[in-house]
C-alpha positions as CSV (number, residue, x, y, z in Angstrom):
1,X,-49.9,-146.2,-165.7
2,X,-50.5,-149.7,-167.0
3,X,-48.8,-152.6,-165.3
4,X,-46.9,-153.6,-168.4
5,X,-45.4,-150.1,-168.6
6,X,-44.3,-150.0,-165.0
7,X,-40.5,-150.4,-164.4
8,X,-38.3,-150.3,-161.3
9,X,-36.8,-146.8,-160.7
10,X,-33.3,-146.6,-162.4
11,X,-33.9,-149.6,-164.6
12,X,-34.2,-150.1,-168.3
13,X,-35.7,-152.8,-170.5
14,X,-33.8,-154.4,-173.4
15,X,-36.4,-156.3,-175.4
16,X,-38.6,-158.0,-172.8
17,X,-35.8,-158.2,-170.2
18,X,-36.0,-155.8,-167.3
19,X,-32.3,-155.3,-166.6
20,X,-32.9,-154.7,-162.9
21,X,-35.1,-157.7,-162.3
22,X,-32.9,-160.1,-164.5
23,X,-29.4,-158.8,-163.9
24,X,-29.6,-156.3,-161.0
25,X,-28.3,-153.6,-163.3
26,X,-29.2,-150.1,-162.1
27,X,-28.9,-147.0,-164.3
28,X,-26.7,-144.3,-162.8
29,X,-26.6,-141.9,-165.8
30,X,-28.1,-141.6,-169.2
31,X,-26.4,-139.7,-172.0
32,X,-28.8,-138.9,-174.7
33,X,-28.6,-135.7,-176.7
34,X,-31.7,-133.6,-177.5
35,X,-31.6,-134.8,-181.1
36,X,-29.5,-137.0,-183.3
37,X,-26.9,-135.4,-185.6
38,X,-28.2,-133.9,-188.8
39,X,-26.7,-135.7,-191.9
40,X,-24.7,-133.2,-193.9
41,X,-25.4,-132.9,-197.6
42,X,-22.6,-130.7,-198.9
43,X,-20.4,-130.7,-201.9
44,X,-17.0,-129.2,-202.1
45,X,-16.4,-127.3,-205.3
46,X,-12.8,-127.3,-206.7
47,X,-11.1,-124.0,-206.8
48,X,-13.8,-122.4,-204.5
49,X,-13.8,-121.7,-200.8
50,X,-16.2,-123.6,-198.5
51,X,-18.8,-126.1,-199.7
52,X,-22.2,-125.9,-201.4
53,X,-24.9,-126.9,-198.9
54,X,-27.8,-128.8,-200.6
55,X,-29.8,-128.6,-197.4
56,X,-29.9,-131.3,-194.7
57,X,-33.2,-133.0,-193.9
58,X,-32.3,-136.5,-192.6
59,X,-30.7,-137.6,-189.4
60,X,-28.0,-140.1,-188.5
61,X,-28.2,-142.8,-185.9
62,X,-28.1,-141.7,-182.3
63,X,-26.0,-143.0,-179.5
64,X,-27.7,-143.8,-176.2
65,X,-25.2,-144.3,-173.4
66,X,-26.3,-146.0,-170.1
67,X,-23.9,-146.0,-167.2
68,X,-24.9,-148.9,-165.0
69,X,-23.9,-150.5,-161.8
70,X,-24.4,-153.9,-160.2
71,X,-23.6,-154.3,-156.5
72,X,-23.5,-158.1,-156.4
73,X,-20.5,-160.2,-157.2
74,X,-19.9,-161.0,-160.8
75,X,-18.7,-164.3,-162.3
76,X,-17.5,-165.2,-165.8
77,X,-20.8,-167.0,-166.3
78,X,-22.6,-163.8,-165.5
79,X,-20.5,-161.9,-168.0
80,X,-21.2,-164.4,-170.8
81,X,-25.0,-164.5,-170.0
82,X,-25.2,-160.7,-170.0
83,X,-23.3,-160.4,-173.3
84,X,-25.6,-163.0,-174.8
85,X,-28.7,-161.1,-173.5
86,X,-27.5,-157.8,-175.1
87,X,-26.3,-159.4,-178.4
88,X,-29.3,-158.6,-180.6
89,X,-31.0,-155.5,-181.9
90,X,-34.0,-154.7,-179.7
91,X,-36.3,-152.1,-178.1
92,X,-34.7,-150.1,-175.2
93,X,-37.1,-148.5,-172.7
94,X,-36.0,-146.3,-169.9
95,X,-37.6,-146.2,-166.5
96,X,-38.5,-142.5,-166.7
97,X,-40.6,-142.9,-169.9
98,X,-41.5,-146.6,-170.4
99,X,-44.2,-145.7,-173.0
100,X,-41.5,-144.7,-175.5
101,X,-38.6,-146.8,-176.8
102,X,-35.5,-146.7,-178.9
103,X,-34.5,-149.5,-181.3
104,X,-30.8,-150.2,-181.1
105,X,-27.9,-152.5,-180.4
106,X,-24.5,-152.6,-179.0
107,X,-21.6,-152.6,-181.5
108,X,-18.6,-151.9,-179.3
109,X,-17.6,-154.2,-176.4
110,X,-18.6,-152.6,-173.1
111,X,-15.8,-152.4,-170.5
112,X,-16.6,-154.0,-167.2
113,X,-15.0,-152.2,-164.3
114,X,-15.0,-154.0,-161.0
115,X,-15.8,-151.9,-158.0
116,X,-14.7,-152.1,-154.4
117,X,-16.7,-154.6,-152.2
118,X,-17.8,-156.6,-155.3
119,X,-19.9,-155.7,-158.2
120,X,-19.2,-153.8,-161.4
121,X,-19.8,-150.6,-163.3
122,X,-20.4,-150.8,-167.0
123,X,-21.3,-148.2,-169.7
124,X,-23.5,-149.7,-172.4
125,X,-23.4,-147.7,-175.6
126,X,-26.4,-148.5,-177.9
127,X,-26.4,-147.3,-181.5
128,X,-30.1,-146.5,-182.2
129,X,-32.4,-145.4,-184.9
130,X,-32.7,-141.6,-184.8
131,X,-36.0,-141.1,-183.0
132,X,-38.0,-142.6,-180.1
133,X,-41.0,-144.7,-181.0
134,X,-44.3,-144.9,-179.1
135,X,-46.2,-148.0,-178.2
136,X,-48.7,-149.5,-180.7
137,X,-52.1,-147.9,-180.4
138,X,-55.3,-149.8,-181.0
139,X,-58.4,-147.6,-181.8
140,X,-61.9,-148.6,-182.6
141,X,-64.1,-146.2,-184.6
142,X,-67.5,-146.5,-186.1
143,X,-67.8,-143.4,-188.4
144,X,-66.0,-143.4,-191.7
145,X,-63.5,-140.6,-190.8
146,X,-60.7,-141.4,-188.3
147,X,-58.4,-138.6,-187.0
148,X,-55.6,-140.3,-185.1
149,X,-54.0,-138.4,-182.3
150,X,-50.4,-138.2,-183.5
151,X,-47.8,-137.2,-180.9
152,X,-44.7,-137.6,-183.1
153,X,-42.3,-134.8,-183.9
154,X,-40.6,-136.1,-187.1
155,X,-41.4,-138.1,-190.2
156,X,-41.2,-141.7,-189.2
157,X,-42.5,-145.0,-190.6
158,X,-46.1,-145.5,-189.7
159,X,-48.2,-148.7,-190.1
160,X,-51.9,-148.4,-190.0
161,X,-53.8,-151.7,-190.1
162,X,-57.6,-151.7,-190.6
163,X,-59.6,-154.7,-189.5
164,X,-63.3,-155.1,-190.1
165,X,-64.7,-156.7,-187.0
166,X,-68.3,-156.5,-188.3
167,X,-70.3,-158.7,-190.5
168,X,-70.9,-156.3,-193.4
169,X,-68.5,-154.9,-196.0
170,X,-67.1,-151.4,-195.5
171,X,-65.8,-148.9,-197.9
172,X,-64.9,-145.2,-198.1
173,X,-62.7,-145.0,-195.0
174,X,-60.5,-141.9,-194.8
175,X,-57.6,-141.5,-192.5
176,X,-56.2,-138.0,-192.0
177,X,-52.8,-137.6,-190.2
178,X,-52.0,-134.1,-188.9
179,X,-49.1,-133.3,-186.8
180,X,-50.5,-131.1,-184.0
181,X,-47.7,-129.2,-182.2
182,X,-48.4,-127.6,-178.8
């Protein structure tokens, strides 16, 4: 495991901020369904029962809910700083699989619930793109055919950048993407 992918147990990263290191927020529970909801593509026909299903192939956004706790005292300043830190759309990495990330943001105001003996409990509800993403992969190759090792499960945007690091011109590069399922 690389040092940049290491995270404290029961933590999560929002952008570059490790929420345990920066805010002492510990994840108690993660609610994330197996897959996002399939976007319905139906049409109701007047004077007919039911609907005509045109077949659904695209997914809606997913909701990632993180129930967190902080055992230290909280101040109004802490609340404002935390709200500011979570205000943007960013990558969300969970401690149990830091090599993958969601892209999302918080739309609804989280409720801070004080707990006995100081501290707080908060549920952060992130609205995310439908699927997890993997870290960027840099591969070097010398022959003219490159077969990337693709671990995705769904159609997602892919960016392939080719950079010639040599001194001579190259041509005839072929990139073949195949989804290999186990």
